[in-house]
C-alpha positions in Angstrom: 31.0 -13.5 47.6 34.8 -13.3 48.1 36.3 -10.6 45.9 39.5 -12.1 44.4 42.0 -10.5 42.0 40.7 -12.6 39.2 37.1 -11.5 39.8 38.3 -7.9 39.9 40.2 -8.3 36.7 37.2 -9.9 35.0 34.9 -7.1 36.2 37.3 -4.5 35.0 37.6 -6.1 31.6 33.9 -6.2 31.3 33.5 -2.6 32.4 36.3 -1.4 30.0 34.7 -3.4 27.2 31.3 -1.9 27.7 32.9 1.6 27.9 34.8 1.2 24.7 31.7 -0.3 22.9 29.7 2.7 24.0 32.4 5.0 22.6 32.3 3.3 19.1 30.2 5.2 16.6 27.4 3.5 14.6 28.6 1.8 11.4 26.2 1.4 8.6 26.0 0.0 5.1 26.3 3.6 3.7 29.5 4.0 5.8 30.8 0.8 4.4 30.3 1.8 0.7 31.9 5.2 1.3 35.1 3.6 2.6 36.1 2.9 -1.0 37.3 6.5 -1.2 39.9 6.0 1.6 43.6 6.4 0.8 45.9 5.5 3.7 49.1 7.5 3.8 52.5 5.9 4.1 53.1 7.7 7.3 50.2 5.8 8.9 52.0 2.5 8.3 54.9 1.5 10.6 57.1 0.1 7.9 58.1 1.7 4.5 55.4 1.5 1.8 53.8 3.9 -0.7 50.5 3.8 1.3 47.4 1.8 0.7 44.2 2.0 -1.2 40.7 0.4 -1.1 39.8 -1.4 -4.3 36.4 -2.7 -3.4 33.8 -2.1 -0.6 30.7 -4.2 -0.4 28.2 -5.6 2.1 28.2 -9.3 2.6 25.8 -11.6 4.4 26.8 -15.2 5.3 26.3 -17.6 8.2 28.9 -15.5 10.0 26.5 -12.5 9.9 26.2 -9.2 8.0 29.4 -7.3 7.5 31.3 -4.9 5.3 34.1 -6.4 3.3 36.9 -4.2 2.1 39.5 -5.4 -0.4 42.6 -3.3 -0.9 46.3 -3.1 -1.7 49.4 -1.9 0.2 51.7 -0.3 -2.3 55.4 -1.4 -2.3 58.4 0.9 -2.1 60.0 -0.6 -5.2 58.0 -0.3 -8.5 59.1 -3.9 -9.3 57.6 -5.4 -6.2 54.1 -6.7 -6.0 51.3 -5.2 -3.8 50.3 -6.7 -0.5 46.6 -7.5 -1.2 44.5 -7.6 2.0 40.9 -8.1 3.0 39.2 -6.7 6.1 35.7 -7.6 7.4 33.9 -5.1 9.5 30.7 -6.2 11.3 27.8 -3.8 11.7 27.7 -4.7 15.3 31.2 -4.7 16.7 32.4 -6.3 19.9 35.5 -4.0 20.1 38.0 -6.7 19.2 39.9 -7.7 16.0 41.4 -10.9 14.7 44.3 -11.0 12.2 44.5 -14.4 10.4 47.7 -16.0 9.0 48.3 -17.7 5.7 49.5 -21.1 4.5 52.4 -22.5 2.5 54.2 -19.8 0.6 51.0 -17.7 0.8 50.2 -15.9 -2.5 46.5 -15.5 -1.9 44.3 -13.9 0.7 43.2 -16.9 2.6 39.7 -17.1 4.1 39.4 -14.1 6.4 35.9 -14.5 7.8 36.3 -17.5 10.0 38.6 -18.7 12.7 40.9 -21.7 12.0 39.5 -25.1 13.1 36.5 -23.6 14.8 33.8 -26.1 15.9 30.5 -26.0 14.0 28.5 -25.2 17.1 30.5 -22.0 17.8 29.1 -18.9 16.2 31.2 -17.4 13.4 33.7 -14.9 14.5 32.0 -12.0 12.6 28.7 -13.0 14.1 30.4 -12.8 17.4 31.3 -9.2 16.5 35.0 -9.5 15.6 36.7 -7.5 12.9 38.8 -10.0 10.9 41.5 -9.4 8.4 44.4 -10.9 6.5 46.7 -10.6 3.4 48.4 -12.6 0.7 51.7 -11.7 2.4 52.9 -9.5 -0.5 52.8 -11.6 -3.6 50.4 -13.5 -5.8 50.6 -17.2 -6.7 50.1 -20.7 -5.5 50.8 -21.8 -2.0 53.6 -24.1 -3.2 55.2 -21.6 -5.6 58.2 -19.7 -4.1 59.2 -17.9 -7.3 58.2 -14.6 -5.7 61.3 -14.7 -3.5 63.4 -13.6 -6.5 62.1 -10.1 -5.6 63.8 -8.7 -2.5 60.9 -6.7 -1.2 58.4 -9.5 -1.8 60.7 -11.8 0.2 61.1 -9.3 3.0 57.3 -8.9 3.1 56.8 -12.7 3.2 59.3 -13.0 6.1 57.3 -10.8 8.3 57.1 -7.1 7.2 53.6 -7.7 5.7 52.3 -8.6 9.1 53.1 -5.2 10.5 52.0 -3.4 7.4 48.6 -5.2 7.2 48.1 -4.7 11.0 48.6 -1.0 10.7 46.4 -0.6 7.7 43.6 -2.5 9.5 43.9 -0.3 12.5 43.4 2.8 10.4 40.3 1.3 8.8 38.9 0.2 12.1 39.4 3.7 13.5 37.7 5.1 10.4 34.7 2.7 10.7 34.0 2.8 14.4 35.8 5.9 15.7 38.0 4.0 18.1 40.8 1.4 18.1 40.1 -2.2 19.1 40.4 -2.9 22.8 41.9 -6.3 22.1 43.9 -7.4 19.0 44.4 -11.1 18.4 46.3 -13.2 15.9 45.6 -16.8 14.8 47.3 -19.0 12.3 48.3 -22.5 11.4 51.3 -23.8 9.4 52.9 -20.7 7.8 50.2 -18.8 9.6 51.4 -20.4 12.9 54.9 -19.2 12.0 53.5 -15.7 11.5 51.8 -16.0 14.9 55.2 -16.6 16.5 56.7 -13.8 14.4 54.3 -11.2 15.8 54.9 -12.4 19.4 58.7 -12.0 18.8 58.8 -8.8 16.7 55.6 -6.9 17.3 54.6 -7.8 20.9 53.0 -4.4 21.7 50.5 -4.9 18.9 48.8 -8.0 20.2 47.0 -9.1 23.3 46.7 -12.7 22.4 48.1 -15.1 19.8 47.2 -18.7 18.7 50.0 -20.6 16.8 49.0 -24.0 15.4 51.7 -26.4 13.9 54.0 -23.4 13.3 56.7 -23.4 10.6 58.9 -21.2 12.8 62.3 -22.4 11.6 61.5 -22.0 8.0 65.0 -22.5 6.5 65.8 -25.5 8.7 62.5 -27.2 7.7 63.2 -26.8 4.0 66.8 -27.9 4.2 65.6 -31.0 6.0 62.9 -31.6 3.4 65.5 -31.3 0.6 67.9 -33.7 2.3 65.0 -36.1 2.9 64.1 -36.0 -0.8 67.7 -36.8 -1.7 67.6 -39.8 0.6 64.4 -41.0 -1.1 65.2 -40.3 -4.7 69.0 -40.6 -4.9 69.2 -44.0 -3.1 68.1 -46.9 -5.3 65.4 -49.0 -3.7 64.8 -46.5 -0.8 61.4 -45.2 -1.9 58.4 -46.3 0.3 55.4 -47.2 -1.9 51.8 -46.4 -0.9 51.3 -50.1 -0.1 54.4 -50.2 2.1 53.3 -46.9 3.8 50.0 -48.7 4.6 52.0 -51.7 5.9 54.0 -49.4 8.3 50.9 -47.6 9.5 48.8 -50.7 10.1 51.7 -52.3 12.0 52.1 -49.3 14.3 48.4 -49.2 15.0 48.2 -52.9 15.8 50.8 -52.4 18.5 50.1 -48.9 19.8 46.4 -48.0 19.4 45.4 -49.8 22.6 48.1 -48.2 24.8 45.9 -45.2 25.7 43.2 -47.6 27.0 41.1 -47.6 23.9 41.3 -49.1 20.4 39.8 -46.2 18.4 42.2 -45.4 15.5 44.0 -42.7 17.6 47.4 -43.3 19.2 47.6 -40.9 22.2 50.3 -42.6 24.2 53.3 -41.6 22.1 56.0 -42.4 24.5 54.5 -45.8 25.2 54.4 -46.4 21.4 58.1 -45.5 21.1 58.9 -48.0 23.8 56.7 -50.8 22.4 56.8 -50.8 18.6 59.7 -52.5 16.8 60.4 -51.7 13.2 62.4 -54.9 12.9 59.2 -56.9 12.7 58.6 -55.5 9.1 62.0 -56.5 7.7 62.0 -58.7 4.6 63.6 -62.1 5.6 66.7 -61.6 3.6 66.8 -57.8 3.7 65.9 -57.6 0.0 62.7 -56.0 -1.3 60.3 -58.9 -1.9 57.1 -57.0 -2.3 54.5 -54.9 -0.3 54.5 -57.1 2.8 57.9 -56.1 4.1 60.7 -53.5 4.1 64.1 -54.0 2.6 67.2 -53.1 4.5 67.5 -49.9 2.4 63.9 -49.0 3.2 64.4 -49.8 6.9 67.4 -47.5 6.9 65.4 -44.7 5.4 62.6 -45.0 8.0 65.1 -45.1 10.9 66.9 -42.0 9.5 63.6 -40.0 9.3 62.5 -41.1 12.8 65.7 -39.6 14.3 66.7 -35.9 14.5 67.7 -35.0 10.9 71.3 -33.9 10.3 71.4 -30.5 8.5 75.1 -30.7 7.6 75.4 -27.0 8.7 74.6 -25.2 11.9 71.7 -22.8 11.7 69.9 -20.7 14.4 68.0 -23.7 15.8 71.0 -26.1 15.6 72.5 -28.6 13.3 69.6 -31.1 13.3 65.9 -30.9 12.4 63.2 -32.7 14.3 62.3 -36.3 13.7 59.1 -37.2 11.8 56.2 -39.2 13.5 56.3 -42.0 11.0 56.2 -44.7 13.8 54.0 -42.7 16.2 50.6 -43.0 14.5 50.9 -41.3 11.1 48.2 -42.9 8.9 48.8 -44.2 5.4 47.6 -41.0 3.6 50.0 -38.8 5.6 52.9 -41.3 5.1 52.2 -41.3 1.3 52.4 -37.4 1.4 55.9 -37.9 2.9 57.2 -40.4 0.4 55.1 -39.6 -2.6 53.2 -42.0 -4.9 55.9 -43.1 -7.4 59.6 -42.8 -8.3 60.6 -39.3 -9.4 63.8 -38.9 -11.4 63.2 -35.3 -12.5 66.0 -32.9 -11.4 63.9 -29.8 -11.4 60.2 -29.4 -10.8 58.2 -26.6 -12.4 55.9 -24.6 -10.1 52.9 -25.4 -12.3 53.6 -29.1 -11.7 53.7 -28.5 -8.0 50.3 -27.0 -8.1 48.7 -30.1 -9.7 49.4 -30.0 -13.4 50.6 -33.3 -14.9 53.3 -32.2 -17.4 56.4 -30.1 -17.3 56.5 -26.6 -18.7 58.7 -25.7 -21.6 62.4 -25.6 -20.6 62.1 -27.9 -17.6 63.7 -31.3 -17.3 61.8 -34.1 -18.9 59.1 -35.5 -16.7 59.3 -39.2 -15.9 56.3 -41.4 -16.7 55.1 -41.2 -13.1 56.1 -37.8 -11.8 55.7 -37.4 -8.0 57.4 -35.7 -5.1 57.0 -35.9 -1.4 55.5 -32.8 0.1 58.5 -31.8 2.3 60.8 -32.2 -0.8 58.3 -30.4 -3.0 58.5 -27.3 -0.8 62.2 -27.7 -0.1 62.9 -27.8 -3.9 61.1 -24.4 -4.3 63.2 -22.8 -1.5 66.5 -24.1 -2.8 65.9 -22.9 -6.3 64.1 -19.5 -5.7 65.3 -18.5 -2.2 68.7 -20.1 -1.6 70.4 -20.2 -5.0 67.9 -17.9 -6.9 68.5 -20.2 -9.9 65.2 -21.6 -11.2 67.1 -24.3 -13.0 69.1 -25.5 -10.0 69.4 -29.2 -9.4 68.0 -29.6 -5.9 68.8 -33.3 -5.8 72.5 -32.4 -5.7 72.1 -29.6 -3.2 74.9 -29.6 -0.6 74.1 -27.3 2.4 77.8 -27.0 3.3 78.4 -25.1 0.0 75.8 -22.6 1.0 76.4 -22.3 4.7 76.8 -18.5 4.8 73.7 -18.0 2.5 71.6 -20.3 4.7 72.6 -18.5 7.8 71.7 -15.2 6.3 68.3 -16.4 5.1 67.6 -18.0 8.5 68.3 -14.7 10.2 65.6 -13.2 7.9 63.0 -15.9 7.8 63.2 -17.9 11.1 61.3 -16.8 14.2 62.7 -19.3 16.8 63.7 -17.0 19.6 62.4 -18.0 23.1 63.0 -14.4 24.3 59.4 -13.3 24.3 59.6 -11.2 27.5 58.2 -8.1 25.9 55.0 -10.0 25.0 54.8 -11.4 28.5 55.4 -8.0 30.2 52.6 -6.4 28.2 50.2 -9.1 29.4 50.1 -11.1 26.2 48.8 -14.7 26.1 49.9 -17.4 23.7 48.2 -20.7 22.8 50.4 -23.3 21.1 49.0 -26.5 19.5 50.4 -29.3 17.3 48.9 -32.5 16.0 50.7 -35.7 17.0 50.9 -37.1 13.4 51.7 -34.0 11.4 53.9 -35.1 8.5 54.2 -31.6 7.0 55.8 -30.0 10.1 56.8 -32.6 12.8 55.3 -32.1 16.3 58.8 -32.6 17.8 59.7 -29.3 16.2 57.2 -27.3 18.2 58.0 -29.4 21.3 61.6 -28.3 20.9 60.6 -24.6 20.8 58.3 -25.0 23.9 61.2 -26.7 25.8 63.3 -23.6 25.0 60.5 -21.4 26.5 60.6 -23.6 29.6 64.3 -23.2 29.9 64.0 -19.4 29.5 61.1 -18.7 31.9 60.7 -21.8 34.1 57.5 -23.8 34.2 55.6 -21.7 36.7 56.2 -18.3 35.1 55.6 -19.8 31.6 52.3 -21.2 32.6 51.0 -17.7 33.4 51.0 -16.7 29.7 51.7 -19.8 27.5 49.8 -23.1 27.1 51.0 -25.9 24.8 48.8 -28.8 23.6 49.4 -31.9 21.5 46.3 -33.2 19.7 46.4 -37.0 19.2 45.6 -38.3 15.7 45.7 -34.8 14.2 47.9 -34.3 11.1 48.5 -31.0 9.4 44.8 -30.6 8.6 43.6 -34.1 8.4 44.5 -37.4 10.2 42.6 -40.0 12.1 41.2 -37.3 14.4 41.0 -34.0 12.4 40.5 -31.4 15.1 38.0 -28.6 15.7 38.8 -26.5 18.8 37.4 -23.2 20.0 40.9 -21.8 20.5 39.7 -18.2 20.0 37.1 -18.5 22.7 39.7 -19.9 25.0 42.1 -17.1 24.3 39.5 -14.4 24.6 38.3 -15.7 28.0 42.0 -15.6 29.1 42.7 -12.1 27.8 39.4 -10.4 28.2 37.9 -12.1 31.3 41.1 -13.3 33.1 39.9 -16.9 32.9 42.9 -19.1 32.4 42.5 -22.1 30.1 41.0 -25.1 31.9 40.4 -28.5 30.5 40.2 -28.2 26.7 38.0 -30.3 24.4 38.6 -31.2 20.8 35.9 -32.5 18.4 36.5 -34.9 15.6 35.5 -33.6 12.1 36.2 -36.8 10.2 33.0 -37.8 8.3 32.9 -41.4 9.7 33.5 -40.3 13.3 32.3 -36.7 13.4 31.3 -35.4 16.8 33.4 -37.6 19.0 35.3 -35.8 21.7 38.6 -36.0 23.4 40.5 -33.9 25.9 43.2 -31.6 24.5 45.9 -32.2 27.1 48.7 -29.9 28.0 52.0 -31.2 27.0 53.5 -33.7 28.0 50.2 -35.3 29.1 47.9 -37.4 26.9 44.3 -38.4 27.0 43.7 -41.9 28.5 40.4 -43.7 28.4 39.2 -44.6 31.9 37.8 -48.0 30.9 34.1 -47.0 31.2 31.7 -44.4 29.9 30.9 -43.1 26.5 34.0 -43.6 24.3 33.1 -40.6 22.2 32.8 -38.2 25.2 35.7 -36.2 26.6 34.5 -36.9 30.2 35.5 -40.5 29.8 39.2 -39.6 29.4 41.7 -38.3 31.8 44.9 -36.4 31.0 47.8 -38.4 32.3 51.6 -38.7 32.1 53.2 -41.8 30.5 
């Protein structure tokens, strides 16, 4: 057998892993219960706090295995700020590795911490594999679409990244206490806001992580919500512009009729995005006289709205990632449900939207503007409205439909410097041997895939393709929306990352598995950008082996 550098690296990783595992002390149920007495001193946490406490310690048994679950709180510096609530899961049989999991939306709750994001059913749970897992509510409590916490300075600072370091450091102390040694590998995985958090740790805390997975990341937080606000204004302030659910279905069906077959297979998934851009013509949906004549066509006003959203969005001001935000994939395969989430399900004339309404309640709270008979908002505007009122203006009664970015340019730039994590300078992460997996769904209507493509292209410009490929891989998943879509994805991203970091096995051909109830189990290659999966004309249409990653 030829001894290659990669073989040596894999052998060394295995030897090191076995050595560290042998060094770890036994961890029992009695040890778990005794950990409730632990108090973590502020000096053990790398950013200012008043320390941390354990509020609950209990054994749990699930499909993921038997483990110790600790719930605790990191105490703020200011007595007016909320705690950072966290949860950490400690398996009785530890593999020497730990996984920090990101949140979603505006956070506010400790999201599920005992399973990897989008993991396939056939892959053992991460705790069963022996991983320690942990996460937090990011330093405030509330619904994922409620940004009212940002009125508190420390809560806002925690949300914009400080909580990641604080939670990480507390977890390290608890892992050391439980097993007598630190993890030999620390990973981070997140999607949406969690994907943003993944890029934040790469850029700000590179020495803390060996590998990171960022899925549809909201990395330019302020730009996204300015764009969502302006989009809402274009929909609701322009008479006749709103796209109804029936017209959203009209657009989606027309795009699929032209573009679905361009990847070699008519299967409800549009993979050849560039081919679709070249082939589909929106003009075919125009009402004959340009006036709205019902659900079978688009008026000129509606055509103008769709064209505006499928081009880079002007932000009026220049922010760290530029003066435009990425285009939305409305004409690239977004299905009717995701289009409806973009435009909403009725006409909204309310000037302010109460946080309770955003979380599913039907009526306004006392003191809010009167609710129209059919209150709706599009998802990007819903989130943007919260940011404009609670983050930008800090005026809960602010009229978001009249927001002018130019009047708040200095404030927006200040906030972007705090909340955005768009820097392509990730040399420190590269130099410490870190590995990064990036993935985005092709029809994401919450965070457009073009946004992540733009970040990846900045990485390419900074490092060059060859050097970048040594530590970053970027994939586009056809038919995948923010969590749903025509091909809702499951993918063993953690297994891929761990093989790369721990065994020196660089990612080869990736496979994604459909979780949609009607088509569950079908496979497709997950191609490195800018390639897409093309059906080869023969073989099982549900097997990844029947496809090939190609360029347009």
